[in-house]
Backbone bond lengths (Angstrom), bond angles and torsions (degrees), N, CA, C in turn:
res aa  C-N    CA-C-N  psi(-1)  N-CA   C-N-CA  omega(-1)  CA-C   N-CA-C  phi
1 X - - - 1.327 - - 1.616 111.76 -
2 X 1.306 114.73 126.43 1.468 117.93 -176.78 1.514 115.04 -62.92
3 X 1.392 116.50 120.41 1.412 121.11 179.93 1.538 114.32 -58.51
4 X 1.301 113.83 -34.63 1.523 117.73 -179.54 1.495 110.97 -66.01
5 X 1.496 116.44 -34.02 1.354 118.45 179.67 1.570 111.38 -65.14
6 X 1.323 116.27 -33.26 1.467 122.26 -176.80 1.572 106.53 -68.23
7 X 1.420 115.22 -36.28 1.583 117.10 -177.62 1.484 99.79 -74.20
8 X 1.380 129.10 -40.72 1.394 124.69 177.65 1.453 113.36 -53.33
9 X 1.410 115.99 -49.17 1.424 125.19 -175.34 1.607 105.27 -56.54
10 X 1.251 116.84 -49.77 1.537 119.88 -173.14 1.422 109.12 -58.64
11 X 1.424 121.20 -46.08 1.301 122.76 -179.37 1.504 118.87 -67.23
12 X 1.342 113.51 -32.42 1.475 115.69 175.89 1.511 111.60 -72.67
13 X 1.318 115.78 -38.90 1.469 122.54 174.50 1.462 114.40 -53.76
14 X 1.343 107.76 -46.34 1.627 113.05 -176.81 1.537 112.10 -73.58
15 X 1.358 116.43 -31.53 1.519 119.49 -175.17 1.488 110.14 -92.07
16 X 1.345 115.05 -30.95 1.485 118.68 -175.18 1.521 111.02 59.42
17 X 1.223 116.26 29.35 1.455 120.00 -172.33 1.634 108.50 -152.24
18 X 1.247 120.97 111.17 1.469 122.24 -173.48 1.620 109.04 -66.00
19 X 1.334 115.56 -34.10 1.534 116.89 -177.48 1.508 107.37 -70.58
20 X 1.360 123.91 -45.92 1.350 130.80 179.03 1.596 111.39 -60.89
21 X 1.310 114.69 -42.73 1.474 123.49 175.88 1.415 112.36 -59.97
22 X 1.325 113.51 -54.50 1.494 121.63 -176.86 1.583 112.30 -58.70
23 X 1.365 113.04 -41.75 1.498 119.50 175.91 1.508 109.90 -62.21
24 X 1.348 117.92 -41.37 1.545 116.79 -172.91 1.530 101.23 -78.51
25 X 1.243 128.62 -29.91 1.433 129.38 177.70 1.471 118.74 -79.07
26 X 1.331 116.54 -9.59 1.496 127.29 -176.16 1.528 108.15 55.19
27 X 1.396 120.16 50.24 1.334 125.19 172.78 1.498 107.85 -133.57
28 X 1.360 115.05 168.45 1.478 116.20 176.19 1.537 110.90 -80.87
29 X 1.363 116.43 158.62 1.463 118.82 178.24 1.557 112.56 -61.95
30 X 1.336 117.45 -40.76 1.480 117.50 -178.35 1.532 114.05 -66.50
31 X 1.471 114.97 -31.55 1.515 120.55 173.79 1.558 107.58 -63.37
32 X 1.261 114.97 -47.38 1.505 121.22 -173.90 1.499 109.71 -65.62
33 X 1.327 116.03 -39.79 1.516 118.06 176.72 1.456 112.05 -66.89
34 X 1.327 117.88 -41.08 1.464 120.87 179.07 1.508 107.90 -63.44
35 X 1.355 118.06 -40.51 1.506 118.20 176.62 1.515 115.78 -62.16
36 X 1.296 116.98 -39.25 1.430 117.91 175.32 1.450 114.76 -69.15
37 X 1.336 117.77 -31.65 1.514 124.27 177.62 1.557 105.08 -64.20
38 X 1.355 116.30 -45.15 1.483 122.04 -175.39 1.615 105.60 -60.02
39 X 1.393 115.02 -47.73 1.390 113.74 -176.44 1.490 114.73 -66.34
40 X 1.391 117.39 -37.25 1.463 123.63 174.90 1.549 109.83 -58.44
41 X 1.402 116.88 -39.51 1.373 123.29 -176.63 1.609 108.21 -65.00
42 X 1.342 111.12 -44.75 1.452 118.08 -175.40 1.499 109.75 -68.63
43 X 1.431 118.37 -37.87 1.401 121.77 173.61 1.590 118.19 -70.51
44 X 1.304 108.67 -30.90 1.515 115.75 -178.42 1.470 108.61 82.14
45 X 1.292 123.21 26.76 1.522 125.43 -175.74 1.555 106.29 -147.57
46 X 1.257 118.53 158.69 1.493 127.83 170.16 1.462 111.92 -85.44
47 X 1.383 118.70 120.20 1.478 115.39 179.94 1.630 110.14 -100.26
48 X 1.239 117.04 -21.10 1.478 113.12 179.23 1.589 110.87 -138.49
49 X 1.257 122.01 157.77 1.455 125.99 166.58 1.412 112.43 -137.61
50 X 1.401 120.73 152.12 1.408 120.00 -169.36 1.598 104.13 -93.85
51 X 1.321 108.74 149.77 1.499 119.42 170.64 1.601 104.56 -139.28
52 X 1.299 110.40 87.85 1.433 120.60 174.04 1.619 102.43 75.31
53 X 1.278 117.56 -129.98 1.506 121.73 -177.09 1.617 111.45 -75.34
54 X 1.295 109.81 -20.51 1.520 111.16 -175.62 1.478 113.37 -104.39
55 X 1.278 120.53 178.00 1.453 124.11 -179.64 1.464 106.41 -125.40
56 X 1.341 119.30 153.43 1.535 119.50 173.00 1.492 102.28 -120.39
57 X 1.336 111.49 154.79 1.548 122.06 -177.30 1.555 102.61 -96.65
58 X 1.394 109.45 136.97 1.532 119.99 179.02 1.464 106.57 -82.31
59 X 1.328 114.63 159.15 1.478 115.99 173.21 1.558 117.23 -52.70
60 X 1.395 117.80 -19.70 1.416 121.11 171.41 1.637 110.11 -66.12
61 X 1.284 109.06 -45.57 1.463 114.14 -176.29 1.579 106.77 -68.11
62 X 1.212 123.54 -39.57 1.427 123.55 176.87 1.540 112.09 -60.94
63 X 1.216 116.12 -34.92 1.514 121.07 -177.65 1.489 106.66 -77.22
64 X 1.419 118.91 -35.76 1.501 123.81 -172.20 1.524 107.95 -80.05
65 X 1.278 121.42 -29.02 1.434 120.34 -169.24 1.556 115.35 -64.39
66 X 1.293 117.62 -50.55 1.473 113.15 178.01 1.581 117.37 -59.04
67 X 1.291 115.89 -26.48 1.437 119.20 173.00 1.527 112.66 -72.27
68 X 1.270 116.52 -39.41 1.442 122.23 173.34 1.527 113.94 -62.05
69 X 1.314 112.78 -43.17 1.478 119.01 179.88 1.507 109.48 -61.69
70 X 1.431 112.12 -45.90 1.520 118.32 -174.17 1.619 106.48 -64.67
71 X 1.307 112.23 -42.81 1.414 121.01 -177.70 1.576 111.92 -54.50
72 X 1.400 114.02 -56.45 1.450 118.85 -178.01 1.450 111.30 -67.84
73 X 1.288 119.64 -27.46 1.470 120.19 176.14 1.493 110.80 -70.16
74 X 1.372 118.80 -43.49 1.444 117.60 170.11 1.504 118.32 -56.96
75 X 1.198 114.55 -40.27 1.476 124.40 176.35 1.521 111.65 -57.53
76 X 1.405 112.46 -48.63 1.372 117.31 174.41 1.496 118.42 -60.33
77 X 1.306 112.24 -38.15 1.561 119.34 174.64 1.451 106.64 -63.21
78 X 1.382 121.07 -42.61 1.428 121.46 178.60 1.488 117.07 -62.28
79 X 1.430 115.49 -39.56 1.479 122.94 177.77 1.549 102.63 -59.58
80 X 1.276 120.00 -51.97 1.387 125.44 -171.40 1.587 112.82 -59.22
81 X 1.399 112.26 -41.92 1.459 119.83 176.64 1.474 113.07 -62.06
82 X 1.358 116.06 -40.57 1.577 119.88 -176.71 1.479 101.50 -70.98
83 X 1.279 122.18 -44.20 1.570 121.19 -174.24 1.542 107.45 -61.35
84 X 1.473 116.01 -46.33 1.435 114.64 178.84 1.457 111.33 -66.11
85 X 1.286 128.00 -31.19 1.430 127.19 174.01 1.384 112.80 -61.30
86 X 1.371 112.01 -45.09 1.527 116.38 -176.70 1.634 110.78 -64.43
87 X 1.312 116.27 -19.28 1.469 114.36 -179.10 1.546 107.90 -87.26
88 X 1.323 118.76 -14.22 1.556 122.94 172.33 1.512 117.37 -91.56
89 X 1.347 117.93 -3.88 1.452 121.89 -169.65 1.632 101.61 -73.69
90 X 1.249 116.90 132.03 1.461 127.82 173.39 1.682 107.42 -106.73
91 X 1.311 112.37 127.84 1.442 112.86 -170.43 1.542 111.64 -99.96
92 X 1.386 114.41 -5.34 1.505 113.79 175.93 1.646 105.65 -146.80
93 X 1.269 111.92 139.72 1.473 112.76 179.05 1.626 109.28 -135.11
94 X 1.327 114.98 154.67 1.432 120.81 176.16 1.504 107.18 -109.88
95 X 1.286 118.13 115.89 1.548 119.45 178.30 1.499 106.35 -99.48
96 X 1.387 114.64 122.09 1.361 120.10 172.80 1.472 112.39 -103.58
97 X 1.439 109.67 114.25 1.440 118.30 -178.93 1.496 113.25 -86.43
98 X 1.362 120.85 102.89 1.370 124.84 174.28 1.507 108.77 -90.31
99 X 1.258 121.39 -21.47 1.407 130.08 168.99 1.507 111.69 -138.10
100 X 1.428 117.47 171.64 1.512 123.95 178.97 1.479 110.68 62.15
101 X 1.353 119.16 22.80 1.466 118.85 -179.70 1.617 109.64 -66.19
102 X 1.246 120.28 -23.67 1.513 119.84 173.46 1.547 112.40 -57.43
103 X 1.304 115.46 -27.55 1.446 120.54 -174.93 1.531 111.03 -91.81
104 X 1.401 118.77 1.60 1.371 121.87 -176.67 1.499 121.98 -51.10
105 X 1.370 118.19 -43.91 1.451 121.54 -179.58 1.614 108.74 -66.13
106 X 1.276 110.41 -46.72 1.517 112.85 -175.29 1.500 107.95 -70.16
107 X 1.303 120.52 -38.61 1.406 121.21 176.27 1.530 114.70 -59.52
108 X 1.244 114.40 -43.44 1.579 121.51 179.64 1.515 107.01 -61.77
109 X 1.396 114.07 -45.29 1.596 117.14 179.47 1.455 110.68 -58.03
110 X 1.370 118.86 -54.54 1.420 115.56 -175.61 1.451 114.49 -72.40
111 X 1.237 119.81 -28.30 1.479 119.53 174.50 1.474 111.55 -65.95
112 X 1.339 118.93 -42.61 1.422 118.98 174.82 1.451 119.22 -63.27
113 X 1.361 115.31 -29.60 1.477 123.03 176.34 1.549 109.67 -67.66
114 X 1.280 112.71 -44.99 1.525 117.26 -178.39 1.427 117.27 -83.63
115 X 1.389 121.55 -21.86 1.425 124.12 -178.59 1.433 108.71 -138.89
116 X 1.379 115.29 74.41 1.466 118.12 -177.54 1.559 115.58 -77.84
117 X 1.264 116.05 -3.35 1.435 119.31 -179.80 1.575 109.05 -96.67
118 X 1.354 117.12 -1.86 1.544 117.46 -176.10 1.478 102.85 -112.50
119 X 1.405 113.11 121.59 1.485 117.31 172.07 1.471 113.03 -73.05
120 X 1.222 120.70 125.95 1.511 128.50 -173.36 1.599 112.63 -113.15
121 X 1.408 112.07 118.87 1.467 114.95 170.78 1.472 108.84 -119.68
122 X 1.391 114.03 135.81 1.441 118.88 -171.74 1.672 105.10 -111.88
123 X 1.363 113.79 130.82 1.393 120.05 179.96 1.532 105.27 -116.52
124 X 1.328 123.13 134.10 1.404 124.00 -179.37 1.482 111.91 -123.83
125 X 1.309 121.23 -27.05 1.553 119.25 -171.13 1.465 114.77 -120.88
126 X 1.367 117.82 1.71 1.489 120.75 173.07 1.465 110.47 -148.85
127 X 1.287 112.20 143.52 1.568 114.74 176.93 1.458 113.91 -86.47
128 X 1.274 120.66 143.85 1.465 125.37 175.47 1.597 109.49 -54.62
129 X 1.354 112.97 152.69 1.456 121.55 178.97 1.485 107.51 -72.99
130 X 1.350 116.63 -45.96 1.437 118.99 179.05 1.475 114.88 -112.96
131 X 1.286 117.46 130.04 1.495 117.45 177.31 1.495 108.10 -97.91
132 X 1.241 122.29 120.22 1.421 126.95 176.47 1.582 111.84 -132.59
133 X 1.195 118.56 -170.96 1.397 122.56 -177.83 1.421 121.34 -51.63
134 X 1.499 115.34 -33.15 1.431 123.07 -178.83 1.451 113.62 -89.48
135 X 1.349 119.96 3.65 1.411 121.34 175.21 1.615 113.77 -105.96
136 X 1.301 110.24 123.87 1.455 115.97 -176.18 1.511 111.80 -123.42
137 X 1.273 118.05 148.13 1.582 126.50 179.29 1.475 114.17 -107.36
138 X 1.257 126.09 129.03 1.481 127.13 157.91 1.453 102.59 -95.92
139 X 1.302 115.07 117.81 1.533 122.52 -175.12 1.491 114.03 -146.47
140 X 1.253 116.45 155.38 1.394 118.84 168.39 1.532 116.32 -98.13
141 X 1.328 113.31 -11.63 1.523 119.47 174.52 1.500 109.71 -101.62
142 X 1.404 115.25 109.49 1.404 117.08 177.12 1.549 113.05 -62.01
143 X 1.458 112.23 132.45 1.418 118.47 -165.89 1.536 104.20 -93.52
144 X 1.302 116.49 125.34 1.648 121.24 -175.80 1.467 112.35 -63.54
145 X 1.311 117.36 -26.98 1.482 117.74 -175.37 1.651 113.99 -94.87
146 X 1.314 114.78 -3.37 1.357 126.20 -172.68 1.510 112.40 -117.65
147 X 1.421 117.93 158.49 1.538 119.92 172.82 1.668 103.88 -81.23
148 X 1.246 113.71 127.39 1.433 120.03 179.73 1.559 113.00 -111.60
149 X 1.357 112.85 111.70 1.461 117.15 -178.65 1.603 110.03 -105.18
150 X 1.348 115.59 124.23 1.470 114.93 176.95 1.422 114.72 -59.66
151 X 1.234 126.50 142.81 1.514 132.23 172.21 1.490 107.04 -108.42
152 X 1.243 117.41 -61.59 1.578 121.84 177.38 1.443 111.43 -146.27
153 X 1.253 114.67 157.18 1.405 126.36 167.85 1.532 111.40 -110.51
154 X 1.291 122.39 123.40 1.467 120.28 -174.13 1.406 113.57 -133.50
155 X 1.355 117.22 152.27 1.435 122.29 179.47 1.485 110.32 -83.97
156 X 1.319 118.57 148.35 1.494 124.59 177.06 1.549 106.55 -108.13
157 X 1.194 121.26 127.03 1.488 123.65 178.78 1.523 107.74 -128.18
158 X 1.253 111.38 -175.54 1.491 117.53 -179.10 1.528 109.41 -106.86
159 X 1.355 113.44 127.95 1.452 122.99 178.16 1.429 112.46 -86.74
160 X 1.372 118.28 118.36 1.430 127.10 -176.63 1.447 114.41 -115.23
161 X 1.323 127.56 119.67 1.463 120.56 177.87 1.551 108.89 -62.15
162 X 1.360 116.09 146.26 1.434 123.42 -171.43 1.564 107.35 -64.36
163 X 1.293 123.28 -22.55 1.344 127.46 176.51 1.420 114.26 -84.19
164 X 1.298 126.64 -13.66 1.395 133.25 -178.62 1.556 110.52 -68.50
165 X 1.366 116.89 140.96 1.458 116.72 173.82 1.501 118.11 -57.40
166 X 1.283 115.43 -27.43 1.494 117.18 176.64 1.473 115.85 -71.94
167 X 1.324 116.98 -17.47 1.476 122.24 176.05 1.474 115.71 -62.56
168 X 1.350 114.84 -17.42 1.565 121.28 -179.61 1.425 109.20 -84.19
169 X 1.351 122.31 -15.09 1.506 124.54 -178.36 1.499 109.54 -86.75
170 X 1.388 115.48 134.02 1.314 122.81 179.81 1.642 112.41 -65.68
171 X 1.335 112.77 -40.34 1.445 117.20 175.44 1.526 107.54 -140.09
172 X 1.256 117.83 140.89 1.371 124.42 -178.04 1.604 109.43 -84.39
173 X 1.241 117.86 153.03 1.497 123.62 175.59 1.485 108.87 -109.84
174 X 1.325 114.18 159.46 1.474 122.55 179.37 1.506 113.82 -50.07
175 X 1.315 114.28 -38.75 1.467 119.70 -175.58 1.522 108.33 -71.45
176 X 1.341 122.78 -28.59 1.350 121.87 173.09 1.535 113.62 -58.31
177 X 1.325 116.65 -39.02 1.458 118.11 175.67 1.579 113.93 -70.59
178 X 1.322 113.33 -32.58 1.357 118.17 -178.89 1.523 113.52 -74.53
179 X 1.351 114.92 -31.91 1.493 121.71 -175.01 1.579 116.82 -95.75
180 X 1.357 109.59 -20.06 1.540 114.31 -176.01 1.574 106.53 -96.14
181 X 1.276 118.05 139.65 1.479 119.54 174.24 1.531 107.77 -69.59
182 X 1.382 113.52 136.88 1.438 121.71 -173.06 1.448 110.97 -131.04
183 X 1.334 118.90 138.13 1.471 121.90 177.14 1.537 111.29 -93.49
184 X 1.359 118.82 134.35 1.354 116.89 -174.31 1.571 108.89 -130.62
185 X 1.315 117.20 166.95 1.460 119.00 171.59 1.543 106.19 -81.32
186 X 1.369 110.95 160.80 1.413 116.91 -176.79 1.517 111.22 -60.31
187 X 1.406 116.76 158.06 1.456 116.43 -177.28 1.478 117.28 -66.99
188 X 1.400 120.71 -9.97 1.348 118.94 -177.49 1.597 108.15 -91.92
189 X 1.293 118.26 1.50 1.473 120.30 -178.63 1.548 108.65 -80.22
190 X 1.316 117.35 147.35 1.580 120.18 -178.62 1.504 108.10 -71.07
191 X 1.276 121.97 -35.17 1.434 129.52 178.80 1.517 106.75 -61.28
192 X 1.314 115.28 -50.62 1.488 120.02 178.73 1.471 112.51 -55.81
193 X 1.337 111.83 -43.39 1.493 120.94 -179.08 1.549 106.23 -54.51
194 X 1.286 119.93 -55.19 1.485 128.40 178.52 1.534 110.38 -48.50
195 X 1.286 113.56 -48.63 1.590 118.20 -178.07 1.549 110.21 -70.58
196 X 1.229 116.90 -37.63 1.574 119.59 179.43 1.474 106.40 -63.14
197 X 1.340 123.14 -48.66 1.437 123.81 179.69 1.555 112.97 -59.98
198 X 1.300 114.96 -38.85 1.545 118.09 -174.39 1.487 105.89 -71.77
199 X 1.419 119.50 -43.32 1.402 122.31 -171.94 1.645 103.56 -70.32
200 X 1.326 118.98 -41.53 1.515 116.28 179.99 1.483 110.79 -62.40
201 X 1.368 113.41 -42.98 1.551 113.50 179.68 1.636 113.22 -61.16
202 X 1.318 116.40 -19.80 1.445 119.55 -178.46 1.544 110.38 -111.06
203 X 1.381 114.79 15.42 1.376 121.90 172.03 1.643 109.35 54.13
204 X 1.207 112.26 48.69 1.562 121.15 179.50 1.597 107.12 -115.74
205 X 1.304 114.43 121.65 1.436 119.42 170.41 1.403 114.15 -102.41
206 X 1.348 125.50 101.19 1.472 124.74 -175.94 1.536 112.73 -67.70
207 X 1.402 109.74 155.16 1.449 112.61 176.59 1.517 108.19 -97.88
208 X 1.403 116.13 90.89 1.454 117.95 -171.67 1.584 112.36 -80.06
209 X 1.295 114.65 119.60 1.568 120.28 -178.43 1.508 112.10 -86.74
210 X 1.304 115.14 -36.52 1.443 118.22 -176.34 1.641 110.05 -165.63
211 X 1.305 115.84 162.54 1.530 117.86 177.98 1.428 106.43 -131.56
212 X 1.250 115.50 160.48 1.491 128.68 169.55 1.632 111.62 -139.04
213 X 1.322 115.96 147.67 1.467 114.59 -175.45 1.633 106.15 -97.58
214 X 1.264 116.89 7.49 1.526 124.45 -177.35 1.486 111.03 -113.26
215 X 1.286 123.22 110.75 1.506 123.34 173.16 1.427 114.50 -58.10
216 X 1.368 122.45 -42.63 1.367 122.23 178.16 1.513 118.05 -63.06
217 X 1.329 112.28 -32.04 1.438 119.43 168.15 1.582 117.44 -66.55
218 X 1.280 111.06 -35.94 1.462 118.83 179.00 1.516 106.61 -68.41
219 X 1.367 116.33 -45.85 1.553 117.07 179.17 1.380 110.90 -62.77
220 X 1.272 121.74 -34.76 1.554 120.81 -175.19 1.491 108.68 -75.27
221 X 1.375 121.56 -34.57 1.412 130.11 -179.93 1.642 106.31 -61.13
222 X 1.323 112.89 -44.75 1.476 118.04 -177.61 1.575 109.21 -72.52
223 X 1.347 118.77 -40.99 1.399 120.63 -177.66 1.597 111.97 -69.49
224 X 1.401 112.84 -14.99 1.461 113.82 174.33 1.632 109.62 -96.08
225 X 1.311 114.12 11.13 1.484 118.24 171.02 1.515 111.81 73.80
226 X 1.416 119.60 32.57 1.374 121.19 -172.32 1.502 112.53 -103.58
227 X 1.421 117.37 8.44 1.421 117.22 -175.60 1.492 108.89 164.48
228 X 1.335 118.41 178.50 1.451 124.52 172.45 1.521 109.14 -115.17
229 X 1.344 118.40 161.91 1.334 123.88 177.91 1.526 109.21 -163.92
230 X 1.429 111.35 169.25 1.447 115.53 174.44 1.587 110.89 -80.40
231 X 1.261 119.81 148.21 1.482 120.85 -165.12 1.511 108.22 -144.79
232 X 1.318 118.54 114.50 1.445 117.13 173.79 1.472 110.71 -79.69
233 X 1.343 113.79 126.21 1.487 121.14 -161.11 1.574 111.73 -71.95
234 X 1.290 120.72 -30.45 1.453 120.75 -174.47 1.513 111.46 -94.34
235 X 1.313 117.13 -57.27 1.459 126.54 -169.14 1.603 110.09 -66.18
236 X 1.331 115.94 -26.80 1.512 121.69 178.81 1.492 108.87 -95.44
237 X 1.280 124.83 9.65 1.426 131.92 171.35 1.468 111.93 51.24
238 X 1.250 116.05 59.27 1.512 115.93 173.58 1.566 110.80 -68.53
239 X 1.410 110.28 138.84 1.487 121.70 179.11 1.573 107.88 -125.80
240 X 1.282 110.59 144.78 1.438 117.68 177.82 1.509 114.26 -58.07
241 X 1.311 122.32 -22.61 1.429 121.28 -179.20 1.572 107.14 -96.36
242 X 1.191 121.79 12.14 1.433 120.44 169.34 1.544 112.04 -66.76
243 X 1.344 113.77 154.99 1.554 114.58 179.05 1.487 116.43 -84.31
244 X 1.269 115.58 26.79 1.541 123.65 170.63 1.512 111.06 -146.80
245 X 1.301 113.38 160.28 1.416 119.23 -178.99 1.556 111.25 -120.32
246 X 1.337 119.45 164.65 1.366 117.52 -172.47 1.588 106.66 -113.36
247 X 1.363 118.77 131.20 1.366 131.02 -174.48 1.476 115.80 -110.28
248 X 1.165 123.11 136.66 1.478 119.12 168.24 1.604 112.82 -88.23
249 X 1.320 119.27 160.98 1.402 124.46 177.29 1.570 109.89 -101.25
250 X 1.235 123.56 122.20 1.504 124.17 -171.51 1.512 104.81 -58.61
251 X 1.438 114.53 126.62 1.422 116.87 169.00 1.469 108.50 86.01
252 X 1.264 120.57 -8.97 1.538 121.06 -175.49 1.496 109.97 -120.18
253 X 1.324 117.06 120.06 1.508 124.16 176.45 1.542 109.33 -113.71
254 X 1.365 113.87 119.42 1.446 118.09 179.19 1.515 106.32 -122.85
255 X 1.341 114.71 125.82 1.358 122.11 175.39 1.513 112.79 -134.18
256 X 1.312 116.40 166.89 1.540 121.66 165.74 1.443 109.68 -145.63
257 X 1.424 111.28 160.92 1.397 120.96 175.45 1.546 108.87 -109.55
258 X 1.212 118.35 130.83 1.581 120.71 175.02 1.530 107.80 -98.09
259 X 1.288 115.67 126.87 1.387 127.32 -179.57 1.567 113.91 -107.32
260 X 1.331 110.97 152.75 1.540 117.01 165.50 1.451 103.27 -108.16
261 X 1.366 115.06 118.56 1.452 116.22 -174.22 1.595 110.08 -119.67
262 X 1.428 112.92 137.59 1.498 109.64 -174.59 1.532 103.27 -159.52
263 X 1.320 116.63 -176.91 1.494 122.56 173.42 1.568 109.83 -89.60
264 X 1.343 113.37 -5.16 1.501 116.51 -177.69 1.450 111.69 -87.80
265 X 1.278 114.80 149.23 1.538 121.84 -176.40 1.522 110.45 -71.35
266 X 1.227 118.91 153.95 1.574 124.27 -168.74 1.545 109.16 -60.39
267 X 1.309 121.97 -34.14 1.442 124.62 -176.88 1.573 115.24 -93.91
268 X 1.383 112.43 12.76 1.505 118.13 177.59 1.589 103.62 -69.43
269 X 1.318 115.27 138.92 1.510 120.23 -177.42 1.493 113.08 -55.75
270 X 1.296 119.02 -39.76 1.426 121.27 177.71 1.543 111.63 -60.85
271 X 1.330 116.14 -49.46 1.491 118.06 178.04 1.492 117.21 -61.02
272 X 1.410 115.09 -39.02 1.434 119.04 177.80 1.519 111.91 -65.37
273 X 1.415 117.22 -40.81 1.399 120.50 179.81 1.576 113.05 -68.79
274 X 1.248 118.90 -37.84 1.507 123.46 -179.30 1.431 107.15 -68.17
275 X 1.408 116.01 -52.79 1.514 118.00 -178.68 1.587 112.09 -56.83
276 X 1.354 114.17 -37.59 1.441 115.69 179.57 1.482 113.07 -69.00
277 X 1.295 112.88 -36.77 1.622 116.98 177.76 1.406 108.39 -64.64
278 X 1.276 119.48 -51.88 1.482 124.79 -172.06 1.618 106.52 -63.49
279 X 1.307 116.22 -51.28 1.418 116.10 -175.82 1.555 111.15 -63.59
280 X 1.306 121.56 -39.28 1.523 124.09 176.33 1.451 108.87 -59.19
281 X 1.395 114.95 -40.52 1.474 117.60 -171.83 1.615 109.23 -73.00
282 X 1.316 117.72 -48.93 1.420 126.19 170.05 1.529 113.43 -43.35
283 X 1.411 111.84 -53.55 1.474 114.47 -177.61 1.500 115.85 -70.05
284 X 1.331 115.29 -40.17 1.486 119.06 -176.86 1.528 112.00 -70.49
285 X 1.306 116.09 -20.47 1.486 116.85 -173.87 1.582 114.19 -105.49
286 X 1.307 109.26 14.86 1.533 116.60 175.04 1.481 110.05 -134.99
């Protein structure tokens, strides 16, 4: 059904005069009459009949009018909503990865595939000087001055090379962590902060052999069988064919929540689409 015909019908119904309606719609009277005839033909009923210079609405027109009015009003609301959304669209963003940096290449690839119109910049080692609407953080520490939207909650386990003696144990004990040299991220790292708090709460003092400030380097070291470490199961993309396995510590549960933090409200279109994209990627690749 032609939307324009509905608009014409509404005006004719309200004026009950073809001349006035045509003038208000800026079309000729013959064109308006033809449009009403097309609409009547499509409905299979007569909507108006002439009484001298004026027209009268039939019972069909009276029944049809409120539906047409409601339909046009809903469409107007839809147009306004789309226009409002268009005003909120951000065409470029800076994504600051405080955590999950190991996933950066894959995240960039999938984000570019799903959102080709958004220019993406990823920062891992320094914070931007100005935090505005186009700056977003992936973090495990909710930021008090920003809106924090949860993306995933993930377990943190111990990564043990398959050739390591601890790989034969079904479950690790706290003493294993205290007696076995372990490689950690540097103390300034957000993930390290999560681990330190969890170990302190469980009265475990790890035997740290070395540290690195780069999660990707740490993952590579473990994959080469050079030590054990704590490993976030989802965001670091553990795969069954990795050269290490993940072990729990008996009686110790370590988890973390990863947030998308920004100045934008939670229901902002950009926030919703990025959270959905990240959540789908993390879930599908684990």
